[in-house]
C-alpha positions as YAML, in Angstrom:
chain: A
units: angstrom
residues:
- id: 1
  name: UNK
  ca: [0.00, 0.00, 0.00]
- id: 2
  name: UNK
  ca: [2.85, 2.39, 0.76]
- id: 3
  name: UNK
  ca: [4.60, 1.74, -2.56]
- id: 4
  name: UNK
  ca: [1.37, 2.00, -4.56]
- id: 5
  name: UNK
  ca: [0.38, 5.17, -2.69]
- id: 6
  name: UNK
  ca: [3.79, 6.71, -3.38]
- id: 7
  name: UNK
  ca: [3.47, 5.97, -7.10]
- id: 8
  name: UNK
  ca: [-0.05, 7.47, -7.16]
- id: 9
  name: UNK
  ca: [1.23, 10.66, -5.53]
- id: 10
  name: UNK
  ca: [4.10, 10.78, -8.05]
- id: 11
  name: UNK
  ca: [1.65, 10.30, -10.93]
- id: 12
  name: UNK
  ca: [-0.59, 13.05, -9.56]
- id: 13
  name: UNK
  ca: [2.36, 15.45, -9.34]
- id: 14
  name: UNK
  ca: [3.40, 14.68, -12.91]
- id: 15
  name: UNK
  ca: [-0.18, 15.11, -14.15]
- id: 16
  name: UNK
  ca: [-0.46, 18.50, -12.43]
- id: 17
  name: UNK
  ca: [3.00, 19.82, -13.28]
- id: 18
  name: UNK
  ca: [3.36, 18.51, -16.82]
- id: 19
  name: UNK
  ca: [2.94, 21.26, -19.45]
- id: 20
  name: UNK
  ca: [-0.12, 21.05, -21.68]
- id: 21
  name: UNK
  ca: [0.56, 20.14, -25.27]
- id: 22
  name: UNK
  ca: [-1.95, 20.32, -28.13]
- id: 23
  name: UNK
  ca: [-1.56, 18.49, -31.41]
- id: 24
  name: UNK
  ca: [-3.37, 18.65, -34.73]
- id: 25
  name: UNK
  ca: [-2.81, 16.96, -38.06]
- id: 26
  name: UNK
  ca: [-3.61, 17.40, -41.74]
- id: 27
  name: UNK
  ca: [-3.72, 14.95, -44.62]
- id: 28
  name: UNK
  ca: [-2.17, 15.92, -47.96]
- id: 29
  name: UNK
  ca: [-2.17, 14.24, -51.35]
- id: 30
  name: UNK
  ca: [0.62, 15.07, -53.83]
- id: 31
  name: UNK
  ca: [-0.06, 14.98, -57.55]
- id: 32
  name: UNK
  ca: [0.24, 11.72, -59.42]
- id: 33
  name: UNK
  ca: [3.47, 11.44, -61.40]
- id: 34
  name: UNK
  ca: [1.58, 10.06, -64.39]
- id: 35
  name: UNK
  ca: [-1.11, 12.74, -64.30]
- id: 36
  name: UNK
  ca: [-1.32, 15.26, -67.10]
- id: 37
  name: UNK
  ca: [-2.46, 18.75, -66.28]
- id: 38
  name: UNK
  ca: [-5.10, 20.69, -68.13]
- id: 39
  name: UNK
  ca: [-2.50, 23.05, -69.54]
- id: 40
  name: UNK
  ca: [-0.88, 20.22, -71.49]
- id: 41
  name: UNK
  ca: [-4.18, 19.05, -72.92]
- id: 42
  name: UNK
  ca: [-5.18, 22.60, -73.78]
- id: 43
  name: UNK
  ca: [-1.86, 23.20, -75.52]
- id: 44
  name: UNK
  ca: [-2.09, 20.00, -77.53]
- id: 45
  name: UNK
  ca: [-5.66, 20.82, -78.59]
- id: 46
  name: UNK
  ca: [-5.29, 24.47, -79.50]
- id: 47
  name: UNK
  ca: [-1.53, 24.95, -79.73]
- id: 48
  name: UNK
  ca: [-1.51, 24.58, -83.51]
- id: 49
  name: UNK
  ca: [-3.91, 27.49, -83.90]
- id: 50
  name: UNK
  ca: [-1.51, 29.69, -81.93]
- id: 51
  name: UNK
  ca: [1.63, 28.41, -83.59]
- id: 52
  name: UNK
  ca: [2.78, 26.73, -80.37]
- id: 53
  name: UNK
  ca: [3.93, 23.13, -80.19]
- id: 54
  name: UNK
  ca: [2.77, 20.87, -77.39]
- id: 55
  name: UNK
  ca: [5.76, 18.55, -77.62]
- id: 56
  name: UNK
  ca: [7.70, 20.40, -74.94]
- id: 57
  name: UNK
  ca: [5.09, 19.52, -72.35]
- id: 58
  name: UNK
  ca: [4.90, 15.81, -73.01]
- id: 59
  name: UNK
  ca: [7.46, 14.95, -70.35]
- id: 60
  name: UNK
  ca: [6.67, 17.64, -67.80]
- id: 61
  name: UNK
  ca: [5.78, 15.19, -65.04]
- id: 62
  name: UNK
  ca: [8.98, 13.15, -65.26]
- id: 63
  name: UNK
  ca: [10.77, 15.41, -62.78]
- id: 64
  name: UNK
  ca: [8.07, 15.33, -60.11]
- id: 65
  name: UNK
  ca: [9.21, 15.04, -56.51]
- id: 66
  name: UNK
  ca: [8.51, 11.61, -54.95]
- id: 67
  name: UNK
  ca: [6.49, 11.74, -51.69]
- id: 68
  name: UNK
  ca: [9.38, 10.16, -49.79]
- id: 69
  name: UNK
  ca: [11.34, 13.41, -50.11]
- id: 70
  name: UNK
  ca: [8.69, 15.64, -48.51]
- id: 71
  name: UNK
  ca: [9.89, 14.87, -44.94]
- id: 72
  name: UNK
  ca: [13.41, 15.93, -45.98]
- id: 73
  name: UNK
  ca: [12.03, 19.26, -47.19]
- id: 74
  name: UNK
  ca: [10.26, 19.84, -43.87]
- id: 75
  name: UNK
  ca: [13.39, 18.95, -41.91]
- id: 76
  name: UNK
  ca: [15.66, 21.14, -44.04]
- id: 77
  name: UNK
  ca: [17.28, 24.15, -42.41]
- id: 78
  name: UNK
  ca: [15.89, 26.80, -44.84]
- id: 79
  name: UNK
  ca: [12.36, 25.50, -44.21]
- id: 80
  name: UNK
  ca: [12.85, 25.60, -40.44]
- id: 81
  name: UNK
  ca: [14.34, 29.11, -40.50]
- id: 82
  name: UNK
  ca: [11.40, 30.49, -42.46]
- id: 83
  name: UNK
  ca: [8.99, 28.67, -40.15]
- id: 84
  name: UNK
  ca: [10.57, 29.99, -36.95]
- id: 85
  name: UNK
  ca: [10.43, 33.53, -38.35]
- id: 86
  name: UNK
  ca: [6.63, 33.33, -38.71]
- id: 87
  name: UNK
  ca: [4.49, 35.52, -36.46]
- id: 88
  name: UNK
  ca: [1.79, 33.51, -34.68]
- id: 89
  name: UNK
  ca: [-0.90, 34.46, -32.18]
- id: 90
  name: UNK
  ca: [-0.63, 32.40, -28.98]
- id: 91
  name: UNK
  ca: [-4.06, 32.60, -27.38]
- id: 92
  name: UNK
  ca: [-2.95, 31.07, -24.06]
- id: 93
  name: UNK
  ca: [-0.38, 33.85, -23.69]
- id: 94
  name: UNK
  ca: [-2.42, 36.57, -25.48]
- id: 95
  name: UNK
  ca: [0.50, 37.69, -27.64]
- id: 96
  name: UNK
  ca: [1.60, 37.65, -31.26]
- id: 97
  name: UNK
  ca: [5.30, 36.89, -31.74]
- id: 98
  name: UNK
  ca: [7.52, 34.83, -33.97]
- id: 99
  name: UNK
  ca: [7.94, 31.17, -33.14]
- id: 100
  name: UNK
  ca: [11.59, 31.74, -32.29]
- id: 101
  name: UNK
  ca: [10.81, 34.60, -29.88]
- id: 102
  name: UNK
  ca: [8.11, 32.52, -28.22]
- id: 103
  name: UNK
  ca: [10.40, 29.61, -27.38]
- id: 104
  name: UNK
  ca: [13.41, 31.76, -26.53]
- id: 105
  name: UNK
  ca: [11.72, 34.53, -24.49]
- id: 106
  name: UNK
  ca: [8.12, 33.68, -23.51]
- id: 107
  name: UNK
  ca: [7.60, 29.94, -23.18]
- id: 108
  name: UNK
  ca: [8.41, 28.61, -19.72]
- id: 109
  name: UNK
  ca: [8.94, 24.91, -19.16]
- id: 110
  name: UNK
  ca: [7.27, 22.96, -16.38]
- id: 111
  name: UNK
  ca: [8.79, 22.48, -12.94]
- id: 112
  name: UNK
  ca: [10.27, 19.22, -14.18]
- id: 113
  name: UNK
  ca: [11.75, 21.09, -17.10]
- id: 114
  name: UNK
  ca: [13.21, 23.71, -14.77]
- id: 115
  name: UNK
  ca: [14.80, 20.96, -12.67]
- id: 116
  name: UNK
  ca: [16.45, 19.54, -15.78]
- id: 117
  name: UNK
  ca: [17.39, 23.00, -17.04]
- id: 118
  name: UNK
  ca: [19.27, 23.94, -13.87]
- id: 119
  name: UNK
  ca: [20.93, 20.56, -13.30]
- id: 120
  name: UNK
  ca: [21.97, 18.91, -16.56]
- id: 121
  name: UNK
  ca: [21.62, 22.14, -18.55]
- id: 122
  name: UNK
  ca: [23.30, 24.39, -15.99]
- id: 123
  name: UNK
  ca: [26.58, 24.79, -17.95]
- id: 124
  name: UNK
  ca: [24.61, 25.99, -20.93]
- id: 125
  name: UNK
  ca: [22.73, 28.49, -18.78]
- id: 126
  name: UNK
  ca: [26.01, 29.90, -17.46]
- id: 127
  name: UNK
  ca: [27.43, 30.29, -20.97]
- id: 128
  name: UNK
  ca: [24.29, 32.17, -22.05]
- id: 129
  name: UNK
  ca: [24.99, 34.83, -19.42]
- id: 130
  name: UNK
  ca: [28.36, 35.69, -20.96]
- id: 131
  name: UNK
  ca: [27.14, 35.54, -24.57]
- id: 132
  name: UNK
  ca: [27.44, 38.88, -26.33]
- id: 133
  name: UNK
  ca: [24.58, 40.38, -28.29]
- id: 134
  name: UNK
  ca: [26.78, 40.49, -31.38]
- id: 135
  name: UNK
  ca: [26.51, 36.70, -31.69]
- id: 136
  name: UNK
  ca: [22.76, 36.91, -32.34]
- id: 137
  name: UNK
  ca: [21.95, 37.03, -36.05]
- id: 138
  name: UNK
  ca: [18.64, 38.35, -37.38]
- id: 139
  name: UNK
  ca: [16.56, 35.68, -39.05]
- id: 140
  name: UNK
  ca: [15.70, 36.23, -42.73]
- id: 141
  name: UNK
  ca: [12.04, 36.03, -43.73]
- id: 142
  name: UNK
  ca: [12.95, 34.39, -47.03]
- id: 143
  name: UNK
  ca: [15.98, 32.14, -47.22]
- id: 144
  name: UNK
  ca: [18.17, 32.05, -50.31]
- id: 145
  name: UNK
  ca: [19.05, 28.37, -50.69]
- id: 146
  name: UNK
  ca: [22.27, 29.23, -52.49]
- id: 147
  name: UNK
  ca: [23.52, 31.30, -49.56]
- id: 148
  name: UNK
  ca: [25.40, 30.25, -46.43]
- id: 149
  name: UNK
  ca: [23.28, 30.24, -43.27]
- id: 150
  name: UNK
  ca: [24.83, 31.26, -39.96]
- id: 151
  name: UNK
  ca: [22.67, 30.65, -36.92]
- id: 152
  name: UNK
  ca: [23.35, 31.23, -33.24]
- id: 153
  name: UNK
  ca: [23.11, 28.47, -30.64]
- id: 154
  name: UNK
  ca: [19.79, 29.86, -29.45]
- id: 155
  name: UNK
  ca: [18.40, 29.80, -32.96]
- id: 156
  name: UNK
  ca: [19.62, 26.24, -33.51]
- id: 157
  name: UNK
  ca: [17.84, 25.23, -30.30]
- id: 158
  name: UNK
  ca: [14.60, 26.59, -31.77]
- id: 159
  name: UNK
  ca: [15.27, 24.63, -34.96]
- id: 160
  name: UNK
  ca: [15.63, 21.44, -32.91]
- id: 161
  name: UNK
  ca: [12.36, 22.19, -31.11]
- id: 162
  name: UNK
  ca: [10.50, 22.79, -34.38]
- id: 163
  name: UNK
  ca: [11.85, 19.60, -35.95]
- id: 164
  name: UNK
  ca: [10.34, 17.68, -33.03]
- id: 165
  name: UNK
  ca: [7.04, 19.57, -32.98]
- id: 166
  name: UNK
  ca: [6.29, 19.78, -36.71]
- id: 167
  name: UNK
  ca: [6.76, 16.61, -38.70]
- id: 168
  name: UNK
  ca: [5.42, 14.88, -41.78]
- id: 169
  name: UNK
  ca: [5.04, 11.17, -42.49]
- id: 170
  name: UNK
  ca: [4.40, 9.30, -45.74]
- id: 171
  name: UNK
  ca: [2.22, 6.27, -46.39]
- id: 172
  name: UNK
  ca: [4.50, 4.13, -48.55]
- id: 173
  name: UNK
  ca: [1.58, 2.40, -50.30]
- id: 174
  name: UNK
  ca: [-0.66, 5.35, -51.16]
- id: 175
  name: UNK
  ca: [1.81, 8.25, -50.98]
- id: 176
  name: UNK
  ca: [-0.56, 10.17, -48.68]
- id: 177
  name: UNK
  ca: [1.21, 12.71, -46.46]
- id: 178
  name: UNK
  ca: [0.27, 13.39, -42.83]
- id: 179
  name: UNK
  ca: [1.54, 16.60, -41.26]
- id: 180
  name: UNK
  ca: [1.45, 16.77, -37.45]
- id: 181
  name: UNK
  ca: [1.80, 19.97, -35.41]
- id: 182
  name: UNK
  ca: [2.21, 19.92, -31.62]
- id: 183
  name: UNK
  ca: [2.56, 23.12, -29.56]
- id: 184
  name: UNK
  ca: [1.69, 24.44, -26.07]
- id: 185
  name: UNK
  ca: [-1.20, 26.50, -27.49]
- id: 186
  name: UNK
  ca: [-4.17, 25.00, -29.40]
- id: 187
  name: UNK
  ca: [-4.65, 27.89, -31.81]
- id: 188
  name: UNK
  ca: [-0.92, 28.23, -32.43]
- id: 189
  name: UNK
  ca: [-0.72, 24.50, -33.20]
- id: 190
  name: UNK
  ca: [-3.33, 24.94, -35.94]
- id: 191
  name: UNK
  ca: [-1.85, 28.18, -37.29]
- id: 192
  name: UNK
  ca: [1.69, 26.81, -37.46]
- id: 193
  name: UNK
  ca: [0.37, 23.65, -39.09]
- id: 194
  name: UNK
  ca: [-1.45, 25.71, -41.72]
- id: 195
  name: UNK
  ca: [1.62, 27.84, -42.39]
- id: 196
  name: UNK
  ca: [3.74, 24.69, -42.53]
- id: 197
  name: UNK
  ca: [1.50, 23.35, -45.31]
- id: 198
  name: UNK
  ca: [1.69, 26.61, -47.28]
- id: 199
  name: UNK
  ca: [5.46, 26.75, -46.83]
- id: 200
  name: UNK
  ca: [5.75, 23.16, -48.03]
- id: 201
  name: UNK
  ca: [3.74, 24.03, -51.13]
- id: 202
  name: UNK
  ca: [6.00, 27.01, -51.85]
- id: 203
  name: UNK
  ca: [9.15, 24.92, -51.42]
- id: 204
  name: UNK
  ca: [7.90, 22.14, -53.68]
- id: 205
  name: UNK
  ca: [6.76, 24.68, -56.26]
- id: 206
  name: UNK
  ca: [10.13, 26.42, -56.17]
- id: 207
  name: UNK
  ca: [12.03, 23.15, -56.59]
- id: 208
  name: UNK
  ca: [9.88, 21.96, -59.48]
- id: 209
  name: UNK
  ca: [9.52, 25.21, -61.42]
- id: 210
  name: UNK
  ca: [13.01, 26.67, -61.07]
- id: 211
  name: UNK
  ca: [14.09, 25.86, -64.64]
- id: 212
  name: UNK
  ca: [10.74, 26.84, -66.13]
- id: 213
  name: UNK
  ca: [10.77, 30.17, -64.27]
- id: 214
  name: UNK
  ca: [14.29, 30.97, -65.44]
- id: 215
  name: UNK
  ca: [13.28, 30.17, -69.02]
- id: 216
  name: UNK
  ca: [10.18, 32.37, -68.75]
- id: 217
  name: UNK
  ca: [12.19, 35.29, -67.33]
- id: 218
  name: UNK
  ca: [14.71, 35.02, -70.16]
- id: 219
  name: UNK
  ca: [11.96, 34.90, -72.82]
- id: 220
  name: UNK
  ca: [10.18, 37.88, -71.25]
- id: 221
  name: UNK
  ca: [13.39, 39.92, -71.46]
- id: 222
  name: UNK
  ca: [13.81, 38.98, -75.12]
- id: 223
  name: UNK
  ca: [10.18, 39.86, -75.85]
- id: 224
  name: UNK
  ca: [10.60, 43.28, -74.26]
- id: 225
  name: UNK
  ca: [13.72, 44.02, -76.34]
- id: 226
  name: UNK
  ca: [12.02, 42.78, -79.53]
- id: 227
  name: UNK
  ca: [8.98, 44.94, -78.78]
- id: 228
  name: UNK
  ca: [11.15, 48.05, -78.46]
- id: 229
  name: UNK
  ca: [12.93, 47.32, -81.74]
- id: 230
  name: UNK
  ca: [9.60, 46.67, -83.47]
- id: 231
  name: UNK
  ca: [8.07, 49.92, -82.22]
- id: 232
  name: UNK
  ca: [11.20, 51.81, -83.26]
- id: 233
  name: UNK
  ca: [11.10, 50.34, -86.78]
- id: 234
  name: UNK
  ca: [7.37, 51.05, -86.99]
- id: 235
  name: UNK
  ca: [7.91, 54.66, -85.95]
- id: 236
  name: UNK
  ca: [10.70, 55.20, -88.49]
- id: 237
  name: UNK
  ca: [8.60, 53.77, -91.33]
- id: 238
  name: UNK
  ca: [5.64, 55.94, -90.38]
- id: 239
  name: UNK
  ca: [7.77, 59.10, -90.18]
- id: 240
  name: UNK
  ca: [9.36, 58.38, -93.54]
- id: 241
  name: UNK
  ca: [5.99, 57.90, -95.24]
- id: 242
  name: UNK
  ca: [4.60, 61.05, -93.66]
- id: 243
  name: UNK
  ca: [7.53, 63.09, -94.95]
- id: 244
  name: UNK
  ca: [7.51, 61.46, -98.42]
- id: 245
  name: UNK
  ca: [3.94, 61.30, -99.61]
- id: 246
  name: UNK
  ca: [4.95, 61.11, -103.26]
- id: 247
  name: UNK
  ca: [7.80, 58.67, -103.80]
- id: 248
  name: UNK
  ca: [9.04, 60.12, -107.06]
- id: 249
  name: UNK
  ca: [12.69, 59.10, -106.87]
- id: 250
  name: UNK
  ca: [14.20, 55.63, -106.84]
- id: 251
  name: UNK
  ca: [16.28, 56.55, -103.80]
- id: 252
  name: UNK
  ca: [13.15, 57.28, -101.78]
- id: 253
  name: UNK
  ca: [11.54, 54.03, -102.92]
- id: 254
  name: UNK
  ca: [14.67, 52.10, -101.99]
- id: 255
  name: UNK
  ca: [14.69, 53.74, -98.55]
- id: 256
  name: UNK
  ca: [11.03, 52.80, -98.03]
- id: 257
  name: UNK
  ca: [11.74, 49.19, -98.99]
- id: 258
  name: UNK
  ca: [14.63, 49.11, -96.53]
- id: 259
  name: UNK
  ca: [12.46, 50.45, -93.70]
- id: 260
  name: UNK
  ca: [9.65, 48.08, -94.67]
- id: 261
  name: UNK
  ca: [12.02, 45.10, -94.59]
- id: 262
  name: UNK
  ca: [13.32, 46.12, -91.17]
- id: 263
  name: UNK
  ca: [9.73, 46.53, -89.98]
- id: 264
  name: UNK
  ca: [8.76, 43.07, -91.26]
- id: 265
  name: UNK
  ca: [11.84, 41.51, -89.67]
- id: 266
  name: UNK
  ca: [11.26, 43.07, -86.26]
- id: 267
  name: UNK
  ca: [7.55, 42.23, -86.44]
- id: 268
  name: UNK
  ca: [8.22, 38.56, -87.23]
- id: 269
  name: UNK
  ca: [10.80, 38.35, -84.44]
- id: 270
  name: UNK
  ca: [8.45, 40.01, -81.96]
- id: 271
  name: UNK
  ca: [5.57, 37.77, -82.97]
- id: 272
  name: UNK
  ca: [7.71, 34.62, -82.71]
- id: 273
  name: UNK
  ca: [9.03, 35.56, -79.27]
- id: 274
  name: UNK
  ca: [5.49, 36.38, -78.09]
- id: 275
  name: UNK
  ca: [4.41, 32.88, -79.05]
- id: 276
  name: UNK
  ca: [7.47, 31.52, -77.24]
- id: 277
  name: UNK
  ca: [6.48, 33.52, -74.18]
- id: 278
  name: UNK
  ca: [2.99, 32.00, -74.16]
- id: 279
  name: UNK
  ca: [4.52, 28.56, -74.49]
- id: 280
  name: UNK
  ca: [6.90, 29.28, -71.59]
- id: 281
  name: UNK
  ca: [3.94, 30.34, -69.43]
- id: 282
  name: UNK
  ca: [2.19, 27.07, -70.22]
- id: 283
  name: UNK
  ca: [5.41, 25.19, -69.45]
- id: 284
  name: UNK
  ca: [5.52, 26.90, -66.06]
- id: 285
  name: UNK
  ca: [1.90, 26.02, -65.39]
- id: 286
  name: UNK
  ca: [2.60, 22.43, -66.38]
- id: 287
  name: UNK
  ca: [5.57, 22.17, -64.04]
- id: 288
  name: UNK
  ca: [3.70, 23.70, -61.08]
- id: 289
  name: UNK
  ca: [2.94, 20.83, -58.68]
- id: 290
  name: UNK
  ca: [-0.43, 20.34, -57.03]
- id: 291
  name: UNK
  ca: [-0.51, 19.43, -53.33]
- id: 292
  name: UNK
  ca: [-4.14, 18.84, -52.38]
- id: 293
  name: UNK
  ca: [-5.30, 19.12, -48.77]
- id: 294
  name: UNK
  ca: [-7.61, 16.20, -48.04]
- id: 295
  name: UNK
  ca: [-8.08, 17.06, -44.38]
- id: 296
  name: UNK
  ca: [-7.13, 20.56, -43.16]
- id: 297
  name: UNK
  ca: [-5.75, 21.36, -39.74]
- id: 298
  name: UNK
  ca: [-8.20, 22.19, -36.96]
- id: 299
  name: UNK
  ca: [-7.87, 23.78, -33.54]
- id: 300
  name: UNK
  ca: [-7.57, 20.94, -31.00]
- id: 301
  name: UNK
  ca: [-10.10, 21.01, -28.17]
- id: 302
  name: UNK
  ca: [-8.22, 18.86, -25.66]
- id: 303
  name: UNK
  ca: [-4.57, 18.59, -24.72]
- id: 304
  name: UNK
  ca: [-2.53, 15.44, -25.17]
- id: 305
  name: UNK
  ca: [-1.98, 14.90, -21.44]
- id: 306
  name: UNK
  ca: [-4.59, 12.70, -19.72]
- id: 307
  name: UNK
  ca: [-4.36, 13.03, -15.93]
- id: 308
  name: UNK
  ca: [-6.55, 9.98, -15.35]
- id: 309
  name: UNK
  ca: [-4.42, 7.85, -17.69]
- id: 310
  name: UNK
  ca: [-1.24, 8.93, -15.87]
- id: 311
  name: UNK
  ca: [-2.77, 7.98, -12.51]
- id: 312
  name: UNK
  ca: [-3.88, 4.59, -13.84]
- id: 313
  name: UNK
  ca: [-0.45, 3.86, -15.32]
- id: 314
  name: UNK
  ca: [1.42, 4.88, -12.16]
- id: 315
  name: UNK
  ca: [-1.08, 2.99, -10.00]
- id: 316
  name: UNK
  ca: [-0.59, -0.18, -12.02]
- id: 317
  name: UNK
  ca: [3.18, 0.33, -12.01]
- id: 318
  name: UNK
  ca: [3.21, 0.86, -8.25]
- id: 319
  name: UNK
  ca: [0.95, -2.16, -7.69]
- id: 320
  name: UNK
  ca: [3.18, -4.38, -9.82]
- id: 321
  name: UNK
  ca: [6.33, -3.25, -8.03]
- id: 322
  name: UNK
  ca: [4.71, -3.65, -4.59]
- id: 323
  name: UNK
  ca: [3.50, -7.19, -5.40]
- id: 324
  name: UNK
  ca: [6.95, -8.07, -6.66]
- id: 325
  name: UNK
  ca: [8.44, -6.68, -3.45]
- id: 326
  name: UNK
  ca: [6.03, -8.74, -1.33]
- id: 327
  name: UNK
  ca: [6.84, -11.98, -3.18]
- id: 328
  name: UNK
  ca: [10.60, -11.34, -3.06]
- id: 329
  name: UNK
  ca: [10.48, -10.45, 0.63]
- id: 330
  name: UNK
  ca: [8.40, -13.57, 1.42]
- id: 331
  name: UNK
  ca: [10.80, -15.76, -0.58]
- id: 332
  name: UNK
  ca: [13.83, -14.24, 1.13]
- id: 333
  name: UNK
  ca: [12.33, -14.76, 4.59]
- id: 334
  name: UNK
  ca: [11.53, -18.38, 3.78]
- id: 335
  name: UNK
  ca: [15.13, -18.95, 2.68]
- id: 336
  name: UNK
  ca: [16.43, -17.46, 5.92]
- id: 337
  name: UNK
  ca: [14.17, -19.79, 7.98]
- id: 338
  name: UNK
  ca: [15.37, -22.84, 6.06]
- id: 339
  name: UNK
  ca: [19.06, -22.12, 6.62]
- id: 340
  name: UNK
  ca: [18.75, -21.37, 10.35]
...
């Protein structure tokens, strides 16, 4: 009874002192690698009327990202840095701050966490006192993946926390993704989960459409230059005709033919590049991945900690240990009587 009672008291203390955690999840379905978007079908059906070929889109889905790589994207450092720089409203604390500021300045661990923080983590606490403010780097809102990231120890601690609290799993058979968000505030858990989904969509879109976007930007620059040359040639031809209403001399006629030829050349080039621009836009649309949300995140109503379950578990654990103690003590006493 003493051992069981002690375990029940310990379970009650843990149930009362343990911090509340709320979790929510969302189900996502990535696009099928063999699927063909409407842009490809539209281009193949009407591309000939516009002078655009649909052959360039026939293999657009070959470079799609397999679902097994989505967890790597979520765990990547650029993803985590952008996530921790997101401003979220924490209803339990009635404040709107970034995720990094919440865990580094506002969030307080439980009494058990404080005990661990000032025992095992005491050397780290002492080093934080002597850390200069110059070591703290501002977090970028948008991370350039070609750049070199330099994070402080405090920022890396937040990254570790986020990697544990926001995760994504993949069903190997169906490819369905499940994103789980767990935080000390129910509304913040849902908001961070929603932002995590949007950030995942942006990352996947950026990975898949990088080449198509670069091609579109290059074509747009060429179209703009061709448009300027075409308008310049058009203006020169119009000015020449206005100043030479009666082309009486062969020199004037030759000059008009020269301007007309330059006009036709610039017009054909401008028209060809405009068609190429439309094709590049359709290429970009074809390469844009679709990540459908089957089940969105929702604000959890109850926390993950069940006080009754903790009491039952500790009661059963204490009862098992006490029974074992009784049997061992009885066996030991019987052995002592036999050898006397």
